[in-house]
C-alpha positions in Angstrom: 4.8 -34.4 1.2 3.9 -36.8 -1.6 0.7 -34.8 -2.2 2.9 -31.6 -2.4 5.2 -33.2 -5.0 2.2 -34.5 -6.9 0.7 -31.0 -6.9 3.9 -29.6 -8.3 3.9 -32.2 -11.0 0.3 -31.4 -12.0 1.2 -27.7 -12.2 4.2 -28.4 -14.4 2.2 -30.7 -16.6 -0.5 -28.1 -17.1 2.2 -25.5 -18.0 3.7 -27.9 -20.6 6.9 -28.5 -18.6 6.7 -32.3 -19.0 10.2 -33.1 -18.0 9.8 -31.2 -14.8 6.4 -33.0 -14.2 8.2 -36.4 -14.6 10.7 -35.4 -11.9 8.0 -34.3 -9.5 5.9 -37.4 -10.0 9.0 -39.4 -9.5 9.6 -37.7 -6.1 6.0 -38.4 -5.1 6.4 -42.1 -6.1 9.5 -42.4 -3.9 7.4 -41.2 -1.0 4.3 -43.2 -1.9 5.4 -46.2 -4.1 2.0 -47.9 -4.0 -0.1 -45.0 -5.2 -1.5 -46.0 -8.6 -2.5 -42.4 -9.5 1.1 -41.2 -9.4 2.2 -43.8 -11.9 -0.7 -42.9 -14.1 0.2 -39.2 -14.0 3.9 -39.9 -14.8 2.9 -42.1 -17.7 0.9 -39.2 -19.2 4.0 -36.9 -18.8 6.3 -39.5 -20.4 3.8 -39.9 -23.3 3.8 -36.1 -23.8 7.6 -36.2 -24.2 7.4 -39.1 -26.7 9.0 -41.4 -24.1 6.5 -44.2 -24.8 8.6 -47.0 -23.4 8.7 -45.3 -20.0 5.0 -44.4 -20.4 4.3 -48.1 -21.0 6.2 -49.2 -17.9 4.3 -46.7 -15.7 1.0 -47.7 -17.3 1.6 -51.4 -16.6 2.5 -50.6 -13.0 -0.7 -48.6 -12.7 -2.8 -51.5 -14.0 -0.9 -53.9 -11.7 -1.7 -51.8 -8.6 -5.3 -51.1 -9.5 -6.6 -53.6 -12.1 -10.2 -52.4 -11.6 -9.4 -48.7 -12.5 -10.4 -47.8 -16.1 -8.0 -44.8 -16.3 -5.0 -47.2 -16.0 -6.1 -48.9 -19.2 -6.4 -45.6 -20.9 -2.7 -44.9 -20.1 -1.8 -48.3 -21.2 -3.5 -47.9 -24.5 -1.9 -44.5 -25.2 1.6 -45.9 -24.5 1.1 -48.9 -26.7 -0.3 -46.7 -29.5 2.7 -44.4 -29.2 5.0 -47.4 -29.6 3.1 -48.4 -32.8 1.4 -51.4 -31.1 -2.1 -50.5 -32.4 -3.6 -54.0 -31.7 -2.3 -53.9 -28.2 -3.7 -50.4 -27.7 -7.1 -51.7 -28.9 -7.0 -54.5 -26.4 -6.2 -52.1 -23.6 -8.9 -49.6 -24.4 -11.5 -52.4 -24.7 -10.6 -53.6 -21.2 -11.0 -50.1 -19.8 -14.4 -49.8 -21.5 -15.5 -53.1 -20.0 -14.9 -51.5 -16.6 -16.4 -48.1 -17.5 -18.5 -48.2 -20.7 -19.4 -44.5 -20.6 -15.9 -43.2 -20.5 -15.5 -40.8 -23.4 -11.7 -40.8 -23.2 -11.5 -44.6 -23.6 -14.0 -44.4 -26.5 -11.9 -41.8 -28.3 -8.7 -43.7 -27.7 -10.2 -46.9 -29.0 -11.3 -45.2 -32.2 -7.8 -43.9 -32.7 -6.3 -47.3 -32.1 -8.6 -49.0 -34.5 -7.9 -46.5 -37.2 -4.2 -46.9 -36.7 -4.6 -50.7 -36.8 -6.4 -50.6 -40.1 -4.1 -48.1 -41.8 -1.4 -49.6 -44.1 2.2 -49.3 -43.0 4.5 -47.1 -45.1 7.9 -48.7 -45.9 11.0 -47.1 -44.4 12.8 -44.7 -46.6 16.2 -45.7 -45.2 16.6 -42.4 -43.4 16.5 -40.1 -46.5 14.2 -37.3 -47.7 11.4 -36.2 -45.4 11.9 -39.1 -43.0 15.6 -38.0 -42.4 14.6 -34.4 -41.7 11.6 -35.5 -39.6 13.9 -37.5 -37.3 15.2 -34.2 -35.8 11.7 -34.0 -34.1 12.2 -37.3 -32.3 14.8 -36.1 -29.8 13.7 -35.5 -26.2 14.9 -31.9 -26.4 12.2 -30.9 -28.9 9.7 -29.4 -26.4 12.4 -27.7 -24.3 13.9 -26.1 -27.4 10.6 -24.9 -28.8 9.7 -23.5 -25.3 13.1 -21.8 -24.9 13.1 -20.0 -28.3 11.2 -16.6 -28.1 9.9 -17.0 -31.7 8.3 -20.4 -31.2 7.4 -20.3 -27.5 3.9 -18.9 -28.1 3.0 -21.8 -30.4 2.8 -24.1 -27.4 -0.3 -22.2 -26.3 -2.1 -23.2 -29.6 -3.7 -26.7 -29.3 -3.7 -27.4 -33.1 0.0 -26.8 -33.3 0.7 -29.0 -30.3 -1.3 -31.8 -31.9 0.6 -31.2 -35.2 4.0 -31.4 -33.5 3.1 -34.6 -31.6 2.1 -36.2 -34.9 5.4 -35.4 -36.5 7.3 -36.5 -33.5 5.5 -39.9 -33.6 5.6 -40.2 -37.4 8.4 -38.3 -39.0 7.1 -39.1 -42.5 4.1 -37.0 -41.9 6.2 -33.8 -41.9 5.4 -32.9 -45.6 1.7 -32.8 -44.7 2.3 -29.8 -42.4 5.0 -27.9 -44.2 2.4 -25.5 -45.6 2.0 -24.2 -42.1 4.6 -21.4 -41.5 4.8 -22.3 -37.8 6.1 -25.8 -38.6 8.6 -24.3 -41.1 9.9 -22.1 -38.3 10.3 -24.9 -35.8 12.0 -27.1 -38.5 14.5 -24.3 -39.1 15.1 -24.1 -35.4 15.6 -27.9 -35.0 17.9 -28.1 -38.1 20.2 -25.4 -36.6 20.4 -27.5 -33.5 21.1 -30.6 -35.5 23.9 -28.9 -37.4 25.7 -28.0 -34.2 25.9 -31.7 -33.3 27.3 -33.0 -36.6 30.9 -34.2 -36.7 33.5 -35.5 -39.2 32.3 -33.1 -41.9 29.0 -35.0 -42.4 26.8 -33.4 -45.0 24.0 -31.1 -43.8 20.5 -32.3 -44.3 18.7 -30.5 -47.2 16.2 -27.8 -46.3 12.5 -28.8 -46.2 11.8 -27.1 -49.5 14.3 -29.2 -51.3 12.9 -32.6 -50.2 12.2 -34.4 -53.5 8.6 -35.2 -54.1 8.1 -37.9 -56.7 4.8 -38.3 -58.5 4.2 -41.5 -56.6 4.8 -39.8 -53.2 2.1 -37.2 -53.6 -0.8 -39.6 -54.1 0.5 -41.7 -51.3 0.6 -38.7 -49.0 -2.9 -37.8 -50.0 -4.2 -41.4 -49.7 -2.6 -42.0 -46.3 -3.9 -39.9 -43.4 -1.7 -39.2 -40.4 -1.8 -41.9 -37.7 -3.5 -40.6 -34.6 -1.4 -39.7 -31.5 -2.9 -40.3 -28.1 -3.6 -37.1 -26.2 -2.4 -37.0 -22.6 -5.5 -36.9 -20.4 -5.9 -34.5 -17.5 -4.3 -35.3 -14.2 -6.4 -37.5 -12.0 -7.9 -36.0 -8.9 -8.6 -38.5 -6.1 -11.6 -38.6 -3.9 -9.3 -37.6 -1.0 -8.2 -34.5 -2.9 -11.8 -33.5 -3.7 -12.8 -33.9 -0.1 -9.7 -31.8 1.0 -10.7 -29.0 -1.3 -14.3 -29.0 -0.1 -13.1 -28.9 3.5 -10.8 -26.0 2.8 -13.6 -24.1 1.1 -15.9 -24.8 4.0 -13.2 -23.6 6.5 -12.9 -20.4 4.6 -16.6 -19.7 4.8 -16.5 -20.4 8.6 -13.6 -17.9 8.8 -15.6 -15.2 7.0 -18.6 -15.7 9.3 -16.2 -15.5 12.3 -14.7 -12.3 11.0 -18.2 -10.7 10.7 -19.0 -11.7 14.2 -15.7 -10.3 15.5 -16.4 -6.9 13.9 -19.8 -6.9 15.7 -18.0 -7.7 19.0 -19.9 -11.0 19.1 -16.9 -12.8 20.4 -18.5 -16.1 21.5 -19.9 -16.6 18.0 -16.6 -15.7 16.4 -14.8 -18.3 18.5 -17.3 -21.0 17.5 -16.7 -20.3 13.8 -12.9 -20.0 14.0 -12.8 -23.3 15.9 -14.9 -25.0 13.3 -12.6 -23.6 10.6 -9.6 -25.1 12.5 -11.3 -28.5 12.6 -12.0 -28.4 8.9 -8.6 -27.3 7.8 -5.5 -27.7 10.0 -3.2 -26.3 7.2 -4.1 -22.7 7.6 -2.8 -21.1 10.8 -4.8 -17.8 10.2 -7.8 -19.5 11.8 -5.7 -20.1 15.0 -4.4 -16.5 15.1 -7.8 -15.1 14.5 -9.2 -17.0 17.5 -6.2 -15.8 19.5 -7.2 -12.2 18.6 -10.7 -12.9 20.0 -9.3 -14.2 23.2 -7.1 -11.2 23.4 -10.1 -8.8 23.1 -11.9 -10.8 25.8 -9.0 -10.6 28.2 -8.4 -14.3 28.1 -4.7 -13.9 27.8 -3.7 -17.4 28.7 -6.0 -18.9 26.0 -4.6 -16.3 23.5 -1.0 -17.3 24.3 -1.8 -21.0 23.9 -3.3 -20.4 20.5 -0.4 -18.3 19.4 2.1 -21.0 20.5 0.1 -23.6 18.5 0.0 -21.4 15.5 3.8 -20.9 15.5 4.4 -24.6 16.0 2.0 -25.6 13.2 3.2 -22.9 11.0 6.8 -24.1 11.2 5.6 -27.6 10.3 3.8 -26.3 7.3 6.6 -23.9 6.3 4.0 -21.1 6.5 4.7 -17.5 5.4 7.1 -15.8 7.9 4.6 -12.9 8.1 2.0 -15.3 9.6 4.6 -16.6 12.2 5.4 -13.0 13.1 1.8 -12.1 13.5 1.3 -15.0 15.9 4.3 -14.0 17.9 3.3 -10.3 18.0 -0.2 -11.3 19.3 1.4 -13.5 22.0 3.7 -10.6 23.0 0.7 -8.3 23.3 -1.0 -10.8 25.6 2.1 -11.1 27.7 2.4 -7.4 28.0 -1.1 -7.2 29.3 -0.3 -9.8 31.9 2.8 -7.9 32.9 0.7 -5.1 34.2 -0.1 -7.4 37.2 2.9 -9.8 37.1 5.4 -6.9 36.6 7.4 -9.1 34.3 7.9 -7.4 30.9 11.0 -9.4 29.9 9.2 -12.3 28.4 6.9 -10.0 26.3 9.9 -8.0 25.1 11.7 -11.3 24.1 8.6 -12.4 22.2 8.4 -9.1 20.3 12.1 -9.5 19.3 11.4 -12.9 18.0 8.5 -11.6 15.9 10.7 -8.9 14.5 13.2 -11.5 13.5 10.5 -13.2 11.4 9.2 -10.0 9.9 10.0 -6.4 10.8 6.9 -4.3 10.7 6.0 -0.9 12.4 3.2 -2.4 14.5 5.4 -4.9 16.2 8.2 -2.4 16.7 5.8 0.0 18.3 4.6 -2.7 20.7 8.2 -3.5 21.6 9.0 0.1 22.4 5.8 0.4 24.5 6.8 -2.7 26.5 10.4 -1.4 27.0 9.1 2.0 28.2 6.6 0.3 30.5 9.4 -1.8 32.0 11.6 1.3 32.5 8.7 3.1 34.2 8.0 0.1 36.5 11.7 -0.1 37.4 11.7 3.6 38.3 8.6 3.2 40.4 10.1 0.3 42.3 13.4 2.2 42.8 11.7 5.4 43.9 12.7 6.3 47.5 12.7 10.0 48.4 14.5 9.4 51.7 17.4 7.6 50.1 17.5 10.3 47.5 18.0 13.0 50.2 20.8 10.9 51.7 22.5 10.7 48.3 22.1 14.4 47.7 23.7 15.2 51.0 26.6 13.0 50.1 26.9 14.8 46.8 27.0 18.1 48.6 29.8 17.0 50.8 31.9 15.9 47.9 31.1 19.2 46.1 32.4 21.2 49.1 35.6 19.1 48.9 35.9 19.9 45.2 35.6 16.3 44.3 33.2 16.9 41.5 33.1 13.5 39.8 32.2 11.8 43.1 29.6 14.5 43.7 28.1 13.8 40.2 27.9 10.1 41.0 25.8 10.7 44.2 23.6 13.3 42.6 22.8 10.9 39.7 21.9 8.2 42.2 19.7 10.7 44.0 17.9 11.4 40.7 17.3 7.7 40.1 15.7 7.5 43.6 13.6 10.7 43.0 13.7 12.1 39.5 11.4 15.0 40.3 13.7 16.9 42.7 14.8 20.2 41.0 17.5 20.8 43.7 19.5 17.8 42.6 19.4 18.9 38.9 20.6 22.3 40.0 23.4 20.8 42.1 24.6 18.5 39.4 24.5 21.3 36.9 26.9 23.2 39.2 29.2 20.1 39.2 29.1 19.9 35.4 30.0 23.6 35.1 33.1 23.0 37.4 34.1 20.1 35.2 33.7 22.1 32.0 30.9 19.8 30.8 28.8 22.8 29.8 26.2 21.1 27.5 25.4 18.5 30.2 25.2 21.3 32.8 22.9 23.4 30.6 20.6 20.4 30.1 20.3 19.8 33.9 19.6 23.5 34.5 16.8 23.6 32.0 15.3 20.4 33.6 15.5 22.1 37.0 13.5 25.1 35.6 11.0 22.8 33.9 10.3 21.0 37.2 10.1 24.3 39.2 9.8 27.5 37.2 9.9 29.5 40.4 13.3 28.1 41.6 15.8 30.9 41.2 18.8 28.6 41.4 17.8 27.0 38.1 18.1 30.4 36.4 21.4 31.3 38.0 22.9 27.9 36.9 21.6 28.3 33.3 22.6 31.9 33.0 26.1 31.2 34.3 26.6 28.4 31.8 25.5 30.5 28.9 27.8 33.4 30.1 30.7 30.9 30.2 29.7 29.9 26.6 29.9 33.6 25.7 26.2 33.6 24.7 25.7 36.9 26.5 22.3 37.7 25.0 20.9 34.4 26.0 22.4 34.6 29.4 20.8 38.1 29.8 17.4 36.7 28.9 17.8 33.8 31.4 18.7 36.2 34.3 15.8 38.5 33.4 13.4 35.6 33.4 14.6 34.6 36.8 14.1 38.1 38.2 10.4 37.9 37.3 10.1 35.3 40.1 12.8 36.6 42.4 13.3 40.4 41.7 15.9 41.0 44.4 18.0 37.9 43.9 21.7 39.2 44.1 23.1 36.4 41.8 20.5 37.2 39.1 21.1 40.9 39.4 24.8 40.4 39.2 24.4 38.2 36.1 22.4 40.9 34.3 25.1 43.5 35.1 27.9 41.3 33.7 25.9 40.5 30.6 25.1 44.2 29.9 28.8 45.1 30.5 29.9 42.5 27.8 27.3 43.8 25.4 28.4 47.4 25.9 31.9 46.4 25.2 30.8 45.1 21.8 28.7 48.2 21.2 31.7 50.5 22.0 34.0 48.5 19.8 36.2 47.6 22.8 36.6 44.0 21.9 40.0 42.8 20.8 40.3 41.4 17.3 40.6 37.9 18.7 37.5 38.3 20.9 35.6 39.8 18.0 36.4 36.9 15.7 35.5 34.3 18.3 32.2 36.0 19.1 31.4 36.3 15.4 32.2 32.7 14.8 29.9 31.6 17.6 27.2 33.9 16.5 27.1 32.6 12.9 26.4 29.1 14.3 23.4 30.5 16.3 20.1 29.8 14.5 18.6 33.0 15.8 21.4 35.1 14.4 21.1 33.2 11.1 17.4 34.0 10.9 18.0 37.7 11.6 20.7 37.9 8.8 18.5 36.1 6.3 15.4 38.3 7.1 14.8 40.6 4.0 13.6 43.4 6.2 16.6 43.2 8.5 18.9 43.1 5.5 17.3 46.3 4.3 17.7 47.9 7.8 21.4 47.0 7.9 21.9 48.4 4.4 20.2 51.7 5.5 22.4 51.9 8.6 25.4 51.9 6.3 24.2 53.9 3.4 21.3 56.0 4.4 21.4 57.0 8.1 18.3 59.2 7.9 16.2 56.3 6.7 17.6 54.1 9.4 16.3 56.4 12.1 12.7 55.2 11.3 13.8 51.6 11.7 15.4 52.2 15.1 12.0 53.4 16.5 10.7 49.9 16.0 11.3 48.0 19.3 11.5 44.6 17.5 14.0 45.8 15.0 16.0 47.5 17.7 16.2 44.3 19.7 17.5 42.4 16.7 20.1 45.0 16.1 21.2 44.8 19.7 21.7 41.0 19.3 23.8 41.5 16.2 25.9 44.2 18.1 26.4 41.8 21.1 27.4 39.0 18.7 30.0 41.3 17.1 28.3 41.1 13.7 27.4 44.8 13.8 29.5 47.6 15.4 28.0 50.9 16.3 30.2 54.1 16.0 
């Protein structure tokens, strides 16, 4: 966790968010208080903010923890130079170079410190003129304000401007040197506005930069005196442990790629070797574990697959891994469990695992596997429950209750018979008859159609379906059902009687013998029938109907067409068209 906080600090430092970097390095120090690199990094972040006292404290702690580390003296020198202690900075840089004579950073820092030590000090101006204005740059809010303002934010990406701003922050009197740069003028305006917002008791506003008096003596002095150098924060230190960690991660990724190639070639043993090697090199990436689990799954080694998936989930939760990766491991485990369930006949644990995977991440693949497992479980239960002998006993019980007109009880036994033997068309026919008696016509129609589906030659299925359609006053459909049954059983009296009754109802409509109430009811039902709707929206049929009303001679040609005549008959039966 200290490494994680340190990484966040490094990222914030690189992005110029120095205050945030200080916070992250502080978190890391709380977890690893004896790590000299963390103090070194926080010292650099403090120096970037102009907090040289804090930078000095961290640099001194760095040197105390690791006196033989040259980088610590570089931090110490930078902090001392920032505080104006040029001789102390020279001393620090020289100690660092004694440990590492070829260090370019220490050489550069020493040169800056010696230059600052030899430069004459300018007397204080008592807080007036350019010094007074320049002091607005010394507040800790400088960097955050510049970064927050959209007009100045982009300047932080320009190294020369950052160097310029650091110099003014360290030495306010150098402001005049940079006022020829429009970027500095814009930042000055921004900071003055902020300063005005904090004034109180009617204190006078500081004059604008352009009005700062420049005496003849000041100009030569500004020319003669060069800006004192400001120490540049050095890059974050990368330890040997971190370098090794990165190398191991890169090596693990290569092993994974080789394993993937072997997997595609169905060379499973080789794939397992490379995935295992990747796991040994990097235990912070659970994809190596889930990939090896996939190989075990293909090989039929379901127990090994499940073990790897469990390890991936456990490790993933420790690492706060992406929820999609956790879901993938659980889905793979569920797949292995479903394979085992074909012999163990226990689908519950697989179904439970798929549900857990969907809780982590809902995706179509996992959902499909869950549905397949639930369907397999249902089929298995049906197979285990299947017993034709008990089904016949239940059917007979249902018949007895039907004869006693106890239809709900009959439905109960017929339903149990179907659970014991879902392929018996007789039970569907009998239950359809019960539903008809109970007025549950849609349920009865569904059972009758299932009866016909199981045995297209079973005439009872057609009589049940036709009777229900007749009761629903769908006479055309009932007629078609009875006629379809007669193809298999031409002399069946129930089917023949059904045809007769349907024709009679259709003829009543053709002769206009329906009462107004019957006609409206029939028309209302017909308009909800998709077949009738298609006939009425057919351009050809609309022309035929128009000709029937306005041009009887032309309509005679239409009536010779059997298809047209059949559609007209449907409309007549539905009460939509009346023939006179």
